ZABA-365878 format. One record per residue (C-alpha): residue number from 1; x, y, z negated. Coordinates in nm, 2 decimals. Example, Ala and Ser with C-alpha at 12.3 -4.5 7.8 and 13.67 -1.06 7.14 Angstrom:
! residues 2
torke	east	north	up
1	1.23	-0.45	-0.78
2	1.37	-0.11	-0.71
END
This chain:
! residues 55
torke	east	north	up
1	0.83	-0.71	-0.24
2	0.57	-0.47	-0.10
3	0.62	-0.11	-0.29
4	0.33	0.11	-0.37
5	0.36	0.34	-0.09
6	0.38	0.05	0.15
7	0.06	-0.06	0.00
8	-0.11	0.33	-0.01
9	0.02	0.34	0.41
10	-0.21	0.00	0.47
11	-0.47	0.10	0.33
12	-0.46	0.46	0.47
13	-0.41	0.26	0.83
14	-0.75	0.06	0.80
15	-0.93	0.40	0.72
16	-0.95	0.45	0.35
17	-0.91	0.76	0.16
18	-0.80	0.79	-0.20
19	-1.15	0.83	-0.38
20	-1.04	0.84	-0.75
21	-0.77	0.72	-1.05
22	-0.92	0.46	-1.20
23	-0.77	0.33	-1.57
24	-0.42	0.30	-1.63
25	-0.21	0.33	-1.31
26	-0.47	0.22	-1.05
27	-0.66	0.39	-0.79
28	-1.04	0.35	-0.61
29	-1.02	0.37	-0.25
30	-1.29	0.40	-0.03
31	-1.33	0.31	0.30
32	-1.61	0.52	0.45
33	-1.66	0.35	0.78
34	-1.72	0.00	0.57
35	-1.87	0.20	0.30
36	-1.63	-0.05	0.06
37	-1.40	-0.01	-0.25
38	-1.08	-0.16	-0.33
39	-0.89	-0.11	-0.63
40	-0.50	-0.05	-0.57
41	-0.21	-0.04	-0.86
42	0.04	0.22	-0.85
43	0.37	0.10	-1.02
44	0.63	-0.13	-0.87
45	0.63	-0.46	-0.92
46	0.44	-0.64	-0.66
47	0.43	-0.99	-0.64
48	0.42	-1.18	-0.32
49	0.20	-1.42	-0.21
50	-0.14	-1.49	-0.40
51	-0.25	-1.27	-0.65
52	-0.10	-1.44	-0.94
53	0.25	-1.39	-0.79
54	0.27	-1.81	-0.75
55	0.52	-1.87	-0.49
END
């Protein structure tokens, strides 16, 4: 199961930089090269597989 630190490490490796804190335990990350933003939850317990966590 991926950890919060592992996800953040992957975002940084892909060129994303921390933009701002979002609602609750989520963060907004921004990629200045592609001008894209993504939301990353910053808590434990990420399911593997698809976003719903179904096997």
